[in-house]
KEKENU-379150 format. One record per atom (N, C-alpha, C): residue in three letters; x, y, z. Coordinates in steps of 0.05 Angstrom, whole numbers, plus 5000, padded with zeros to 4 digits. Each point is the difference from the previous one (the first is absolute). Layout:
N
AlaXYZ ...
! end
This chain:
288
Met526152755140 Met499150224981 Met496950005001 Ala498850194992 Ala497050045002 Ala498749784981 Leu497749925006 Leu498549804982 Leu499750114974 Val500049834977 Val499750084973 Val497549874989 Asn499250104976 Asn498149844986 Asn501449794985 Ala498449814989 Ala501449774987 Ala500650024971 Ala499450234989 Ala500250044970 Ala502949944990 Glu501750175013 Glu502949984990 Glu501249725003 Met499649885025 Met501349745003 Met498949794982 Leu497450034992 Leu498949804981 Leu500850034971 Thr500550264993 Thr500950074974 Thr502949884996 Lys501550045021 Lys502849895000 Lys500049714999 Ala498249875014 Ala499649705001 Ala499349904974 Lys498250134986 Lys499049914972 Lys502550024982 Ala501350235001 Ala502450034980 Ala502249805007 Gly500349925027 Gly502349835007 Gly499349725002 His497449934993 His499149715000 His500449875026 Tyr499050135022 Tyr499849885025 Tyr497350095014 Ala499249915021 Ala497550095014 Ala500550085028 Val498450215008 Val500050115027 Val497849845016 Gly500849905022 Gly498149875018 Gly498250175015 Gln497449954998 Gln498050125020 Gln499449805021 Phe501150075026 Phe499549825023 Phe497950125018 Asn497849865004 Asn498050115017 Asn500750015029 Ile499350225012 Ile500650035030 Ile497449955016 Asn500449885022 Asn497649945018 Asn500450125029 Asn502350065006 Asn500650145028 Asn503050114999 Leu500950075024 Leu502750135003 Leu502249794991 Glu499749755009 Glu502049814993 Glu500549964971 Trp497850004985 Trp499949964973 Trp501550234984 Thr499150235010 Thr501050264988 Thr503250025004 Lys500849955026 Lys502850025006 Lys501749794985 Ala498949744998 Ala501449804989 Ala500450074968 Ile498150094987 Ile500250054971 Ile501950254997 Leu499750195015 Leu501650264995 Leu503049935006 Leu500649845021 Leu502749945006 Leu501349824978 Thr498349804990 Thr501249854979 Thr500450134972 Ala498250194994 Ala500350174976 Ala502650175002 Gln500650105024 Gln502250165006 Gln502749844998 Glu500049765014 Glu502249814998 Glu500849924973 Leu497949974981 Leu500549894973 Leu500050224980 Asn499850255009 Asn499950234983 Asn498049974978 Ser497449945008 Ser498049944981 Ser497650205004 Pro498950104977 Pro497650175004 Pro497949815009 Val497950105015 Val497949835011 Val497350164998 Ile497949854997 Ile497350115004 Ile498649855024 Leu498950165020 Leu498749905023 Leu496950014993 Gly498949774997 Gly497249974992 Gly498249995026 Val497750134999 Val498150015023 Val497349954987 Ser498749775009 Ser497449944992 Ser498150155018 Glu497650034991 Glu498150155017 Glu499549885028 Gly500049744997 Gly499649855026 Gly502450035020 Ala502349994987 Ala502450035019 Ala500150315010 Gly499250164984 Gly499950285007 Gly497950045023 Lys497949894999 Lys498050005021 Lys501049885026 Tyr501549764997 Tyr501049855024 Tyr502150205011 Met501450134986 Met502050195012 Met499050285009 Thr497349985003 Thr498550245010 Thr499650234979 Gly500749964976 Gly499450194979 Gly502450084983 Phe499650124979 Phe502050054978 Phe501750225013 Lys499250195016 Lys501550215011 Lys502049905020 Thr499149795016 Thr502049875017 Thr502349874984 Val499249844980 Val502049884982 Val501950184989 Ala499050234988 Ala502050174988 Ala501750145018 Ala499150065024 Ala501750135022 Ala502149815006 Met499249755006 Met501949775008 Met502349964980 Val499149994974 Val502049944980 Val501950224996 Lys498850254999 Lys501750234995 Lys502250055025 Ala498949955023 Ala501850025025 Ala502249795000 Met499149764992 Met501849775002 Met502150014977 Asp499150094978 Asp502050034977 Asp502150215008 Glu499450225016 Glu501550195007 Glu502149915023 Ser498649855021 Ser501549915023 Ser501949804994 Leu499349834979 Leu502149764994 Leu502150124979 Gly499850244991 Gly502050114982 Gly499849874974 Ile497549964989 Ile499849874976 Ile500750184975 Thr501549904982 Thr500950194978 Thr499049894973 Val499249754999 Val498949894975 Val497150114995 Pro499249994974 Pro497350134994 Pro497949815013 Val498150125014 Val497749855011 Val497350134993 Ala498249854990 Ala497450124994 Ala498049855019 Leu498150185009 Leu497949885016 Leu497350004984 His499149774993 His497949944980 His497649855011 Leu497850124991 Leu497549875005 Leu499449754984 Asp499449775011 Asp499849754984 Asp496949954995 His499249954976 His497449934994 His497950215014 Gly500450254995 Gly498450215012 Gly497250014986 Thr498150075018 Thr497550094990 Thr500250304989 Tyr497850074989 Tyr500050324991 Tyr500250165027 Glu498649955020 Glu499950145024 Glu502849985014 Gly501149755000 Gly502449965013 Gly502450144986 Cys499950034975 Cys502050184985 Cys500150285013 Tyr497850115005 Tyr499850285011 Tyr500950025027 Lys499449785015 Lys500950005029 Lys503149985001 Cys501249854981 Cys502849975001 Cys501650264989 Ile498850124981 Ile501050264989 Ile500150195026 Lys497950025014 Lys499650185022 Lys502049945023 Ala500549725004 Ala501749905020 Ala502950064996 Gly500850054974 Gly502850034995 Gly501549774987 Phe498549814986 Phe501249794986 Phe501450144974 Thr501949854990 Thr501550104976 Thr499149874975 Ser498349805002 Ser499149854977 Ser497549865007 Ile498349974979 Ile497449865006 Ile499449804977 Met498249815007 Met498949824981 Met497150015000 Phe498850034977 Phe497049994998 Phe499449744987 Asp498549835014 Asp499249774987 Asp497050004992 Gly499450094975 Gly497650014991 Gly499249774982 Ser501549795004 Ser499649764981 Ser497349885002 His498850035024 His497249865004 His497750174989 Tyr500750264991 Tyr497850174990 Tyr499749934968 Pro497850094988 Pro500049974970 Pro502350184990 Phe501049924976 Phe502650134991 Phe499850314998 Glu497650104990 Glu499850304997 Glu500250135026 Glu498849885022 Glu500250145027 Glu502849975009 Asn501449794997 Asn502649965010 Asn502050224984 Leu499350044973 Leu501550184985 Leu499650305011 Ala497350085003 Ala499450275011 Ala501350055027 Lys499749825018 Lys501350025028 Lys502950014999 Ser501149834982 Ser503149994998 Ser501050254989 Lys498650144980 Lys500850244986 Lys499950215021 Glu497950015016 Glu499950225023 Glu502349975019 Leu500449755009 Leu502049965021 Leu503050054988 Val500449944974 Val502750044990 Val500450315000 Ser498050164992 Ser500450304999 Ser500650105029 Val498449905020 Val500450105028 Val502749935010 Ala500849724996 Ala502549925011 Ala502450134988 His500050034972 His502150164987 His500250295007 Gly497750115005 Gly499850295008 Gly501350055028 Leu500349775016 Leu501250025026 Leu502749865001 Gly500949904979 Gly502749895000 Gly500049715009 Leu497649864999 Leu500049735009 Leu500149824974 Ser501049765004 Ser499549794978 Ser497649865003 Ile499149884980 Ile497649864999 Ile499949744984 Glu499049785011 Glu499649734987 Glu497049964996 Cys499249884976 Cys497349944995 Cys500049724992 Glu497649875001 Glu499849724995 Glu498149924978 Val500549814984 Val498249914979 Val500249685003 Gly497549895001 Gly499949715001 Gly500549925031 Ser498649815010 Ser500249975030 Ser502449805006 Ile501150045025 Ile501949835011 Ile498549785015 Gly500749764997 Gly498549785013 Gly500550015031 Gly498049865013 Gly500249985030 Gly498650245013 Glu500650055025 Glu498550195016 Glu501950215012 Glu499650244999 Glu501650225013 Glu497950185014 Asp499950005025 Asp498150185014 Asp497049994992 Gly499149774994 Gly497349944993 Gly499550024970 Val502050124985 Val499649994972 Val500849734986 Val498249864991 Val500649724988 Val500250024971 Gly502349904988 Gly500550004971 Gly500349704992 Met499049964976 Met500149744989 Met502649964985 Gly501750224996 Gly502549964987 Gly499750014968 Glu498150164991 Glu499550034973 Glu502350154986 Cys500949924976 Cys502050154987 Cys499050264988 Ala501750205000 Ala499150254993 Ala499950024968 Asp498350184992 Asp499650054970 Asp502450204991 Pro502049934985 Pro501950184993 Pro499250284990 Glu497950004985 Glu498850244989 Glu499150215021 Glu498649865021 Glu499350165023 Glu502350105016 Cys502049835001 Cys502750085015 Cys501150264986 Lys500050004972 Lys501150224986 Lys498450265006 Val497449984999 Val498350255009 Val500650105028 Ile500349825019 Ile500750085027 Ile502750125001 Ala501949854989 Ala502850084998 Ala500450304988 Asp498550054980 Asp500050254986 Asp499150245015 Leu498749945024 Leu499350245017 Leu502350115014 Gly502149854997 Gly502650125014 Gly500649855027 Val498949765005 Val500549875025 Val503049945002 Asp501250005022 Asp502849935004 Asp500549734999 Met498149815007 Met500349724998 Met497449874997 Leu499849794988 Leu497649854993 Leu500049735010 Ala497949935016 Ala499649735009 Ala498149874982 Ala500849784988 Ala498149844981 Ala500149725010 Gly497649885001 Gly499749725007 Gly501049834978 Ile501849815006 Ile501149834980 Ile500249705013 Gly498049955016 Gly499749755013 Gly501349995027 Asn500750215012 Asn501450005025 Asn497850035022 Ile500749905024 Ile498349965021 Ile501050125027 His498350125017 His500850085027 His500249755016 Gly501950005021 Gly500149795018 Gly501449764989 Lys499549775012 Lys501449744990 Lys498949914973 Tyr501649904982 Tyr498949914975 Tyr499149705004 Pro497449954988 Pro499149715001 Pro501949824983 Glu499749745006 Glu501749804987 Glu499450004970 Asn497550054993 Asn499149994972 Asn500450264985 Trp501550185011 Trp500450254987 Trp501149984972 Gln499050134980 Gln500849994972 Gln502750134994 Gly500950205018 Gly502450154996 Gly499250274989 Leu502150174994 Leu499650244989 Leu499450004970 Ser498350184989 Ser499650004972 Ser501950204988 Phe502249914991 Phe502250164987 Phe499050104974 Glu498149864987 Glu498950104974 Glu498550275006 Thr498449985021 Thr498650265008 Thr501950225006 Leu502249925017 Leu502050215009 Leu501350114977 Ala500749854980 Ala501650084977 Ala498250194982 Ala497449954998 Ala498050154985 Ala499550275013 Ile500249995029 Ile499550265014 Ile502650174997 Gln502349895003 Gln502350144995 Gln500250114973 Glu499149884980 Glu500150114974 Glu498250234997 Lys497749995014 Lys498050214997 Lys500950265016 Thr501249945024 Thr500650235018 Thr502950104998 Gly501749864985 Gly502650124997 Gly501750035026 Val500950235005 Val502050065021 Val498750015028 Lys497449965001 Lys498650035027 Lys500949765018 Pro500850055025 Pro500749815017 Pro497649825009 Leu500249744998 Leu497949825006 Leu500349885026 Val497749925016 Val500249925027 Val499049705000 Leu501449835018 Leu499249735003 Leu499149985030 His497549975003 His498849965027 His500249715007 Gly499849925026 Gly500049745008 Gly502649854996 Gly502250155007 Gly502749894993 Gly500849755018 Thr498649935022 Thr500549785017 Thr499549764984 Gly502149814998 Gly499549734990 Gly500249974969 Ile500450224986 Ile500749974973 Ile502949914997 Pro500649794985 Pro502849914995 Pro501650194989 Ala502749975009 Ala502150204994 Ala500250064970 Asp499849774983 Asp500450034970 Asp497650174990 Met497749965010 Met497750154991 Met500550305006 Ile500950065024 Ile500550265009 Ile502050124981 Lys502149864994 Lys502250114982 Lys498850064972 Lys498349824990 Lys499050054974 Lys498150224999 Ala498250045023 Ala498250205002 Ala501850284997 Ile502050015015 Ile501750245001 Ile500850054971 Ser501149814986 Ser500850034971 Ser497850114983 Leu497549945007 Leu497850094983 Leu498750265011 Gly501450135016 Gly499350285007 Gly498950055027 Val499849805018 Val499250035028 Val502350145015 Ser499250235013 Ser502250165015 Ser499450045029 Lys497749895008 Lys499250025028 Lys498649735008 Ile501049865021 Ile498749755008 Ile499250035030 Asn497649905006 Asn499150045026 Asn500249755017 Val500850025024 Val500549795018 Val498850055028 Asn498349835010 Asn498850045025 Asn499749735014 Thr498549814990 Thr499649745014 Thr502649885008 Glu501949984982 Glu502749875005 Glu501350115026 Cys499950265003 Cys501250125025 Cys498349915025 Gln497550004997 Gln498249915022 Gln500649715007 Leu500549814981 Leu500449745004 Leu502649965012 Ser502150164993 Ser502849985012 Ser499850105028 Phe498550205005 Phe499650115029 Phe498749795016 Gln497749864991 Gln498649835014 Gln501849755008 Glu501549904979 Glu501449755005 Glu502250065021 Ala501550235000 Ala501950075019 Ala498950035026 Thr497750135003 Thr498850035026 Thr499149755011 Arg498949834985 Arg499149745009 Arg502249835010 Lys502250004986 Lys502549855010 Lys501050105026 Tyr500150265002 Tyr500850135027 Tyr498349895022 Ile497250004996 Ile498449935023 Ile500149705005 Glu500149854978 Glu499849705003 Glu502649915013 Glu502150164999 Glu502649925011 Glu500050095029 Gly497650165009 Gly499950095027 Gly501750245008 Lys501150134979 Lys501750215005 Lys498650255012 Asp497350004996 Asp498550235013 Asp499849965031 Leu500749765009 Leu499649945027 Leu502950025016 Gln501950054984 Gln502850015013 Gln500650285005 Gly500750075024 Gly500950285006 Gly497850194994 Lys500650214985 Lys498050194992 Lys499449954970 Gly499849774992 Gly499349934972 Gly497350074993 Phe498550055017 Phe497150114995 Phe500050294993 Asp502250155005 Asp500150304992 Asp499450014970 Pro498150164992 Pro499350044970 Pro502550044984 Arg502050145010 Arg502350064986 Arg501749734993 Lys499649825018 Lys501649744996 Lys498049804986 Leu497450025006 Leu498149814988 Leu499650044969 Leu500350264992 Leu499650084973 Leu502650004984 Ala502149995013 Ala502950024986 Ala500349784980 Pro499449755005 Pro500449804978 Pro498650054976 Gly497350085005 Gly498250074976 Gly501250224985 Phe500950215012 Phe501350244991 Phe502149914980 Glu501949845012 Glu502349914984 Glu499249824975 Ala497749855002 Ala499249844981 Ala498850174975 Ile498750225008 Ile499150204979 Ile502450114985 Lys501950095015 Lys502550094987 Lys501049814980 Ala500249755008 Ala501149814982 Ala498349954977 Thr497650005003 Thr498049974975 Thr500450254982 Val500050255010 Val500250224983 Val502649984986 Lys502149935015 Lys502949984986 Lys499849804975 Glu498749775006 Glu499949814980 Glu498350114976 Lys498050145005 Lys498450124976 Lys501350224987 Met501450185015 Met501550224986 Met502149894981 Glu501449775010 Glu502249884983 Glu498749874975 Leu497649895004 Leu498749884976 Leu499050204981 Phe499050235010 Phe498850194982 Phe502350174988 Gly502549985010 Gly502350154986 Gly500250305009 Ser498750075025 Ser499950275007 Ser502450065019 Val501649815007 Val502250045019 Val502150194988 Gly500950215014 Gly502150194989 Gly498850204980 Lys497350024997 Lys498750184979 Lys499050245012 Ala500550065026 Ala498850245012 Ala501350264990 
! end
């Protein structure tokens, strides 16, 4: 089926007390692995694209063309949204032009009034074109494409103001971090999450930095209104470990084991396994 925006799948997830996974794509293998797993598990899915990954894949236009063609060629029937992850103001407009079905504007590093003004404008533009939009309040810890966040918890009042603009999903910092979690991590602030949920009501909430958060915390976050969980690093680590094993066992030197189709196959399967594990944890299996 044609790509869709993320609004309907997230509204259903919120009502059904499960979460839809956003799995970031980095190349053809990533995209194919995620799409096939979503289809096999009959799960809705969001393909996330950071600005860095978009640039690596030669631009958002290339990414959109690849995803749309692959979705059709593989006969995918589950809902799939193509979403900009942590987008700049300019990046949002580039993705709208390229044919994405969903965008995220991350204005969390701006003074709040500026974040509010830019978010308001982009909500209007996105909805006018039938796209879904995610906005952010409070920063996510760690680094994503050069944007470094300290992991500050969001102000529930500010979350309400941004949510009231009509955003389809709200990313709010609750102590979550991009990448690997340090050993001294304090855990998620469920107190903050509960306060944000109370202020924003039916609005689907987004948990960034899904890699490394214990399963019980994930389930509790979903019970408190999180309807979208982002995973990127975990797929990268799975891919890396499987590829390393293949090479260390010398399989790339056997026959035509150096062929990229063979060399990248173990990593591809590892991504599928990780996505399956996450979809089962998030509760989205069978919800397409």
